[in-house]
C-alpha positions, -999 to 999 in steps of 0.1 A, spaced: 100 -65 -195 134 -43 -196 144 -23 -168 143 9 -189 107 0 -200 97 -4 -164 111 28 -153 96 48 -180 62 31 -173 61 38 -135 50 75 -125 54 80 -87 21 94 -73 22 127 -55 61 129 -58 68 166 -51 40 168 -25 54 136 -7 90 149 -7 79 181 8 57 165 34 87 144 46 107 176 55 139 158 46 170 168 64 204 163 46 217 142 74 185 124 81 177 86 81 146 78 61 127 46 51 106 40 20 83 12 28 74 5 -9 104 9 -32 83 -1 -63 107 10 -91 125 38 -70 107 70 -78 102 82 -44 135 66 -32 154 86 -60 138 118 -50 146 112 -12 181 105 -20 185 138 -41 176 155 -9 201 138 13 236 148 18 266 126 21 257 118 58 222 109 50 207 73 47 177 57 30 166 21 36 139 8 14 118 -23 16 94 -41 -7 75 -74 -4 78 -79 -41 109 -100 -51 109 -82 -85 109 -47 -70 137 -58 -47 158 -71 -77 152 -39 -95 163 -19 -64 196 -39 -63 203 -34 -100 196 3 -93 220 4 -64 246 -13 -84 242 12 -113 243 43 -94 268 31 -67 251 50 -39 263 37 -4 236 58 11 210 33 0 199 -1 12 172 -24 3 154 -53 21 129 -79 11 102 -75 37 64 -65 44 53 -32 63 51 -51 95 86 -62 92 101 -28 87 114 -30 124 133 -60 117 149 -45 86 162 -14 106 175 -36 133 193 -55 107 210 -23 96 218 -12 130 194 17 130 172 25 162 152 56 148 145 74 117 136 110 105 107 98 83 89 70 69 69 67 35 43 41 30 30 39 -6 1 15 -4 -17 -7 -30 -2 -22 -63 23 -8 -85 23 1 -121 49 -26 -131 28 -53 -112 -5 -41 -129 13 -39 -165 28 -75 -161 1 -100 -172 22 -128 -155 15 -113 -122 -23 -118 -123 -33 -83 -109 -51 -70 -139 -80 -80 -161 -69 -61 -189 -44 -86 -203 -50 -123 -197 -26 -141 -173 -26 -166 -144 -48 -158 -118 -21 -151 -89 -23 -115 -75 6 -123 -48 29 -94 -42 52 -120 -32 48 -151 -53 71 -172 -29 46 -171 -1 9 -179 4 -18 -190 -18 -26 -175 -52 -60 -161 -58 -68 -190 -78 -59 -214 -53 -79 -196 -27 -110 -195 -48 -107 -232 -53 -105 -238 -15 -130 -211 -1 -167 -215 7 -193 -196 -12 -197 -176 20 -161 -167 24 -159 -157 -12 -191 -135 -8 -175 -120 24 -143 -111 10 -158 -97 -22 -184 -76 -2 -160 -63 25 -128 -58 8 -144 -47 -27 -175 -30 -16 -194 -50 -43 -231 -51 -38 -233 -82 -61 -208 -100 -39 -234 -129 -33 -241 -136 -69 -205 -134 -78 -197 -159 -53 -225 -183 -66 -210 -179 -100 -175 -187 -89 -187 -217 -70 -208 -230 -101 -179 -225 -123 -157 -246 -100 -182 -273 -97 -185 -275 -136 -149 -273 -146 -132 -286 -116 -94 -280 -112 -93 -265 -149 -116 -235 -136 -105 -202 -124 -68 -203 -137 -67 -171 -154 -76 -134 -149 -94 -134 -182 -117 -161 -172 -125 -147 -138 -132 -113 -153 -155 -126 -179 -173 -146 -152 -178 -117 -129 -187 -90 -156 -214 -115 -170 -228 -119 -135 -228 -81 -126 -242 -71 -160 -272 -93 -158 -280 -75 -124 -270 -39 -131 -299 -15 -141 -275 10 -153 -237 1 -161 -211 23 -145 -195 45 -170 -157 39 -173 -155 11 -148 -152 -25 -156 -175 -47 -138 -149 -70 -125 -128 -40 -110 -140 -44 -72 -138 -83 -72 -101 -81 -85 -94 -54 -60 -109 -75 -31 -92 -106 -40 -59 -87 -42 -63 -70 -8 -74 -104 7 -45 -126 -7 -20 -102 3 -36 -94 38 -31 -57 30 -57 -45 55 -37 -65 82 -3 -54 71 -13 -17 72 -21 -11 109 11 -32 118 32 -11 96 18 22 108 25 11 145 60 -1 135 66 32 115 56 52 146 75 33 169 108 41 151 102 78 142 123 104 162 105 134 177 96 157 147 101 128 123 74 125 96 49 98 85 37 101 50 11 74 37 -1 74 2 -35 52 0 -58 46 -31 -86 27 -15 -112 41 9 -107 11 33 -68 18 35 -74 56 37 -99 50 65 -74 28 86 -46 55 81 -70 84 91 -84 67 121 -47 56 131 -37 93 131 -67 105 149 -61 80 177 -24 88 178 -31 126 179 -56 120 207 -85 132 188 -104 99 195 -87 88 227 -107 82 258 -113 112 281 -123 119 316 -161 124 314 -160 154 338 -126 171 331 -124 164 293 -87 156 297 -72 125 284 -75 94 306 -43 83 325 -20 63 305 -31 76 270 0 85 249 -1 111 222 25 102 196 15 122 166 4 156 153 -15 155 121 0 178 93 -27 173 67 -42 156 36 -32 161 0 -51 150 -32 -35 149 -66 -42 180 -90 -60 179 -121 -26 180 -141 -12 149 -123 -45 131 -127 -44 139 -167 -9 126 -169 -14 96 -146 -49 84 -143 -39 57 -118 -35 88 -94 -71 100 -93 -79 81 -61 -47 88 -44 -48 105 -9 -17 116 9 -18 119 48 11 132 68 16 134 106 46 143 127 60 124 158 58 143 190 76 139 222 62 125 256 47 160 263 29 161 230 50 187 214 78 185 189 112 179 203 140 203 192 167 180 202 168 153 173 195 130 183 
């Protein structure tokens, strides 16, 4: 896939809303936690002055390579890219000699180039190897895990990460297929999609309109293989720990489980769910208030029409506060 085709096919979600939410200062330092194909990064750089700086990371080697090509093409010395997961963002900032930042963007989930490339194994729409790893250089592929997991483990992942009510029969079908065909089984996305769809359709009373029966299972395996729900809390903690007072945290999620983690994290850091004295109602000693919630934004009808993948997106924004719980006017 050519670089030009990749860029044309990738539409960053909630772009204007995210850039406004970050409240970008021309001389600020920002971190884009998911470079993808650079849509958000380019918009951040457009708001920065000559003294500003942007560090981007991505766990996908293809995205990192695209970022390096992009940097070479535009020759922008304000931009740096690192190959890392959310939980490693602090290490990347340390490597660049950056103690604190004015804003962090985390764009969760899978990108359009990842979905559109059959070789990555994220989508069931085009047949390809059943991989699903955002970083193919580390960990087990979805196929490898399905060959090693027990029926109970498969059912648990499909149920908990995909919210699939037919998780048990799907797991039974996968294990039966594995038993029949051995190592030749479960090698492609098409094979798994057909197996899951057939299992679900036999049990559905009314098929879901506009949703492939394999959607939830593929989503569950992707989340599990990439440890996305483990990476997210670690990334949120790392981001907040590096924000300056009045620095902004912006998180775009596409799945209810992800959004729930973000929502609960912000609520806890704002003190809404922190433990309180049962008599006085004040926060218990030792509780830190690190964030102030800014709000939640959903995509409008026009964006969803132009980019259907935006329909489930949720943008949540919070601002770092000082030790007293109020924004600090002294930024440096």
